[in-house]
N, C-alpha and C positions, 0 to 999 in steps of 0.2 A: 134308590141308591145303587142297587145291583145293576140297574139299567145303565146308569152313568159309567159304571166300571166296565161293562161289556162293550159299549160303543167305541171308546178310544182304543181298546184292545183289538177289536175287529178292524178298525181303520188302520191301525199300525200293521196288522197282519196283512191287510190288503196291499198296503204300500210295499211291504217286503216282497210279496208275490209279484208286484208290478215291476220290480227291478230284476232283470235277468241275472242269474247266478254269476255268469261270466263277467258282467259289468261290475258286480259287487266285488269281484276279485281283481279288478283292473290295476295294472301297473304301467309305468312309462315304457314306451318303445325304446329299443336300443338306439343310441346316437350314432351308430355305425353298422355297416352290413357285415362286419367281421373279416374284411379283406386283409390278407397277409401284409401287403405293402402299404395300403392306405386305410388304416383302421377308422378314420373319421369319415370316409366316403360312404354314402348311402345311409340307410336307417332301417330299423326293424319295426315290426308291428303292423305293417300294412303293405298292400300291393297295389300299385297304380295301374289302371287299365287305359286311361286316356288323359291327355293334356290338351286343353283348349287355351291358347295364348292369344290375347287381343292386345296389341302393342301400338304405341305411337312413338316415333323417333324424330328428333330434330338434329340433323348433322351439325348445324352451326354451333350448338351448345353441347352436343353429345348427350342430351338428356333423353332418357328412355322412361316412358310411362307404360305401365302394364296392368292387366287383370288376368291372372292365371286361374283357370278352373280345372281342378284335378278330380277325376272320378277314381275312387279307390275302394278296396275291400279290406277290412281289418283282419289280421291274421292272429290276433290275440286280443284280449280285453285291454283296452287302452285308457289310462288316466291322462296320458300326455303322449305326444309324438313329435318327431322332428322332421323338418324339411331342410335340404341343403340350399342355402341362399345367402347372398351377401349385400343386396341392395336394401334401401329403406322401405319398410312395410308400414302402411297406414291402417290396414284393416284385414282381419281374417274372419271368415264365416265358415261354419260347418253345418251343412244341411240347412242353411239360411239363418242360423243362430250365431251371434257374435261369440268369438272365442278369444281368450287371452293369449298373448304371444310375447316372446322376449328373444333377444339375440344372445348367443353365447359362442365362444370360440371364434374361429375364422369365418365359418359359414354355416353355423347352426341356427335355424329358426325353430324355437321351441313353442309348440302350440298346445294350449290346454283347453279342451272343449268345456262347455258349460255343464255338461254331465258326462260321466264315463261312457265309453263306447264298447258295446259287447263284441265278442269275437264273431267274425263272419258277417259283419254289418257293412252294407254298401254306404259309402259316404261321398258327399260332394264338398270339396274344400275350395273356397274362393280366397285368393290372396291379391290385394291391391297394393301396388308398389310404384316406386320411381327412384331415379338416381342417375349418376353419371358413371357408367360402367368402367370406363378407361381409368378413372381415378381410384378405383377399388383394387387394391393389391393384396394378394394372398401368396405367401411364400416369395414375396419380392417381385411378383409380376401380375399382369392382367391378361386374361385370354381374349379380352375385347380389344380389338385394334382399330384405331381411327385410320381412315384413308383420306386422300385429298377431297373426295366427294361423298364420304359416308363412313361406314364402319363394317367390320367383319368379326365374327366370332366362330372359331374352330380350333380345337385343341384336344389333346389326349394326355392324361386320362380324365382331366376335368375341364369343362368349359361352361356348363349349364349355370353354375352358381352366379355368374356375372349377368345373366339376363332372364332367367326364370327359376322359380322354386321347384325343386324336384327331389325324388329319391335317386340320388346321383351315383348309381352303380349299375354296371351291365346286367346284374341279376334281376333288376326290375325294369323290364322293357314295357313300352306302351305305344299306343297310336297317338297321332298328333294332328291338330288343326292349328295352324299358325297364321294369324291375320295381322298384317303390319301396315300402318298408315305412315306415309312419308310425304314430304313436300312434292308437289307436281314437278315432273321432269326427272325424278329419281325412280329407280326400280329396286325391287328386292329379289333375292335368290334364296331359296330354302329347299327343304327336302320334299320328295314326292312330286305331286302334280300341282300346277297352278290352276285352281278351279275357277277363279274369277278375279276381276279387278274393276274398281269404280272410282270416279273422281268427284269431289265436292268441296267447294270453298277453298281451293288451293291445295288440297291434300288428295293423294291417291292411295287407296287401300288395296293390298294384294292378299289373296287368300290361298294358302298352300295346305295341302292335305297329304299325310302319310298314313296309309291304311294297314300297314304291317308292323309287327312289334319292332320297336326301335329303342336302342339304349340312349340315355340322356347325352353322353359325350358325342354321340354320332349326329346329334341334332345341331343344325347350323343355320346361320342367317348372315346375309350380306346385303348392304344397302349402298347404292351408288348408280353410276351410269354404265351400262353394259351393252355390248354387241351380243345379241342373242340369236342362236341358230336352233332349229328344231328338225327332228328326223323321226324315223321309226325303225325298230329292230326287225329282224326277219319274223319274229313272233308277234309283231304289231305293237310293241311297247313304245310309249312316247319317250323321245330323247330330247333333252334341253341342255345346251351348253351355253355358257355365258363368259364373256371376256371383258374386263374393264377396258374402257376406251382409251386409257392413257398408259398402256403397257409399253409403249415405245418400241425399241428394237426387239423386245421379246414377244410381241404380238404375233408375228408370222409363225414363229416356231411353236408358240403355244397352240395356235389354231391347227397347225400341222400335226400336233400330237393329240390334243384332246378331241380334235375333229375325227379321230379314228375310233372314238368310243363305240359307235354302233358295230363296226367291224370286229372290235376286240371282244365285246360282250357276246356277239354271235359265235365267235370262236370258243370263248371260254365256256359257253353253254354246252358245247359238244364235249368238252373235257370234264367239267365239274357237275354237269346236270343242269336242268332248267333254271334260268335266272329266277331268284326267289321273290323279287319285288315287282311293283307295278309301274315303275318309272326309272329312268336312268339319265345320266348326263355327267357334267363336270363344270367347275367354274374356276376362273383365274382372276382374282381381284388384285388391285394395285397395292400390294403390301411388301414389306421388306423382310418378311420371314424367309426361312430357308427350308421349310418342310412342306410335305403334302400329307393329306389325311383322308381316310376312307369314309367321310361323312355320308350317311346312308342315302343311297340312290343318286347322290350328286357330290362326288369327291371334290375336295378343295386342293388346289395346286398353287404354290407360290410361283411368281414369275421367274424367280431364280432357277427353278427346275428346268427351264428351257433356255437359260443363258448361253449354253454351249450348242444350241441348235435343238431341233426336234428330238423328242425322246419317247417313243411309243412304249418302251419298257417300263417307264414310270407309270404310264396309264394302265398298262397290263397289271402292275402291282396293285394299284388302288382299286381297280375294278375287281380283281380276284378277291379282295377283302369283302366284297358284297356277299360272297359265299362264306369266306373264312374270316370271321371277326364281326361281321354285321348280322348275317343270318345265324351262323353258329358262333356264339360269343363266348368270351372267357367266363369261367365261374369265379375266378380269383385273378387279380392282375399278375400273379406269378405264372399264370398259364398263357402268357403272351405269345409263346411259340405256336399255339393253336391259331393265332392270327398271322404272325409274321413268317413263320417257317413255310407255310403253304403259299402265301402271297409271293415270297421270293422264289419258291420253286415254280410258280406260274411263270415268272420271268424266264426261268431256265427252259421251261417247256416252249415258250414263245421263241426263244433263241433256237431251240431245236427245230421248230416248225419253219423258221426263217433261214435255216441252214447256216447259222452263225456260231454254232457250238452246241453240242448235245448236253443233256443233263449230266451224263457220265463225264464228259470232258470238263465241264464246269466244276463238278465235285472233285475230280482229280486235281484241278488247278488250285482250288481252295486248300486242299490237303497238302499238296506238294510245295506250294509257294509261300506258305506261312510257317516260319520256323517254330520249333517246339518251345523256345523260350519267349515267344511273343505273348503278351498279356491276353491276346485273342482267345487262347486255349484255356485261360483261367476262368472264363465266364461259362456258366452252365446254362445253355439255352432253355432247359426245362424248368429252371428256377434261378434266373439271373440276378435277382435282387433289384430293388427299386432303382438304385443308382445306375444299373446296367440294363434297364428294361428295354432300351432302344440301342443297345450295343450291336455292332456289326455281327458279332458272333451269333446273336439270336436269329439274325437273318441268314447269314451265309452258312454257318455250321448247322443251323436249323434246317436249311435246305439240303445239306449233305445227308442229314438223317433220313430225309425222304427218298433221296437217291439210293441210299443203302437199303431202305425198305423195298424199293422197286427192284433192286438187284436180288434181294432175298426171295421175293414172292413171284417175280415175273410181271411183265407188263399187263397181261390180261387181268390178273388178280389185283394188282396195284390200282389200276384205273377203276376197277369195280369197287374197291374199298373206298376210293375218293368219292365216287358218286353215291354209294350207299351212305357214307358219312353225312354228306350235305343234304340227303333226303331224310334220313331218319332223325337227324339232330336239328332239322330246320326250325328256325326261330327260337332255338333253345340256348342253353349254356353248357359248356363242356370243359373238362380239364385235360391236361397232357395225358394223365394216366387213363382217362376215359378213352382217349384215342388208342393208346397202347392196347388196352383190353379189346377194343372194337376191332382193331387190325388183327389181333391174335385169333379172335373168334371167326372173322371173315376169311382168314387165310388158312386156319387150322395149324398154324406154326407158332412155336414159342418165340416171342420177339422182345421180351423185356431186356435181355442182355444187349441186343442191338441198340435199343433206345437209351439204355444206361450209358453205353459207349459214347454216343453222339450228343446226348442231351444232358447227362447228369455227371459227367466226369470232368474234373477241373484240370485236366492236362491233355496234351495231344496224344491220341491213341497211337500205339506203336504201329510200325509198318505191317507187322504180321497180323495184328488185330484188324487194322483197316483193310488189308487185303482180303481177310475172311469175309468182310462185308462188301467186297468189290470196289473199294475206294483206294486211289493212289496209282502212281504210274506203273507200279509192278503188276497191275492188272491189265495193262495195255500190251497187246501182242500183235505180231505181224501175221500175215496170211498163213504162215507155216506154224503158227502157234508159239513162236519164240517170244520171250519177254523182251519188251523194248526198254532201253535205258536212256538216260539223259534228261535234260530239262523238259518239263511239261510245257507244251506250247500254250500261250495265252489265247483263249477262245476269242473270236472276233467280237462277240457281244459283250465282253467283259467290261470295257470302259463305260459303255452306256448303262450297264447294270450298276456299276459303281457310281455313276452320276445320279442314277435314281436312288441308290443307297444313301447318298449324301442328303437326300430330301426327306430323310426319316429321323432327323434330329429334333424331336418334339421338345 
C-alpha cells in the first residue's frame, strides 16, 4: 500500500521537474510591438532571425500559394503568440508539431502551440497558406498591386501581411530566402542577390537571398517581364536594375535615372560610410502608384516619378535610405525623421556636389519661401503623427534641422557624426532622441535646443532664432560682410527635389 502511494507521487514530481519553470508561467505574447502610431503592428514574445519563403504565383488568377518557415527565439514563456498575416492559412507547425491557429482583427494570426514554450527557446514555425492578395483589403486598400503581366508588393509602413506571415515591425529584423515559382516567360525581382533559377514543367523558380538584417516592410516582390541590367560598384558589389518592358514614354527617363545607381552608391559611400549591404539596384514596374520606396538593396520606383524626365535626385533619396532607414531603422514609427530627414539632406548634398544649390541655400529657401501661417510649420518632424508621417515638413524641415546642425558644429564634425552614426548603429534601431544624444556626445556641444526648434516646435521659428542656427536670408552676406536683403533665390535643384518629394506619398 505504501508502495502504491509513493510511485504516483514520484511520477508526478518527475513530471513537474520535466516542465521548465518558465513554461509553467507561460502567457500569451503581446498582439502588438507597442508602436505609438500603429499599435497593432508587430507582436511580442519572440524574435525572428530568418524567413524562408517558398511561393508559387499565377498571374492569370492572382493566386498566391506559400509555405513560410520562420526561425525564431522566444523572449518570454509563451502559451500563445501572434503573427501578422491576412491570407488563408491551412496549417501551422511548431518544431514539427501541429499547432492550433485562429484569425482575429485585420491581420492577426493567433497561434497556440501544443505545449507552452519556455523563454529562450529556438523554434521553427511553418505556415502553409494561399489566397488572392489583391482582394484582401485592410484599411480600405491592398499593398499587393496587379500589373498587366504580374504583380508587385511594396508599401510603407505595412506590406508583408499581404504575402507572408511575419512580426511586422522594424524592431524585429531578419534575413531572408525568397523562392518564387512563376509561369515560364515571367521573371521575379526581390531583395538581395538572385542565387539561382531553374525551369520545370512550364514553371520557372527564382531564388533570392538577403543576408543582412531586414525589416518586413522593406521586403519586396515583383513578378512580370523586365529588362534587366547588371553592374558592379567600385567595391565590387553586384548591381541589378529592372524595368518593366511596357513603361512606354517613361522607360528612357527611368533608365537614365535608375541607371545611375552605381555612381550614386559610390558617391554616397564617401559621404555616409561603407555601403551596409551585399547587393544594390532598383526596379520600375508598370504600376499606377505615385510613390517610391527604399525596399532594401533594391528600391521601388513608380514610373510616374520619371514622367517629367530623368530625376537622379529621386534615386539619391532612395539609395540614401539604405543607410538611413534600412540599416539604421526606426524604433517607433514616430521616429520617421531618422529616415526621411537624412534621405532628403542627401539630395541637398547631391545638389551641392552638382553645383545646383548648396545645403545652406536650400535651407534658406525653405525657411524664407514658406510663410509662417502655412500648415507646413504646424507639423513637428520629430513626432508628426500618423496622419502626417509623410508630410513634406518631415522631409524639408527635417533637412533644415541637419543644415542647422552642420552650421553649429562645422563641416568636419558634422560629416564625422554622420559616418559614426551609420557605423555604430548599423543594422539596429534608433530614435530621434538617440540621434540628438549621439550628436551631443560626438560634438561636445549642447544641441537639444537646436533640435527642439526644428523638429519639435509647431510654429515657424522666428527670424532671430533661425539666424542663431544660421538659417534664413539674414545669414547671407556679401564679400564685405554686409547682410543681403531681398527675396531668396530658388536653387536650381529645387524643382527636381520637389518632383522627387511628390514620390513620397505612400
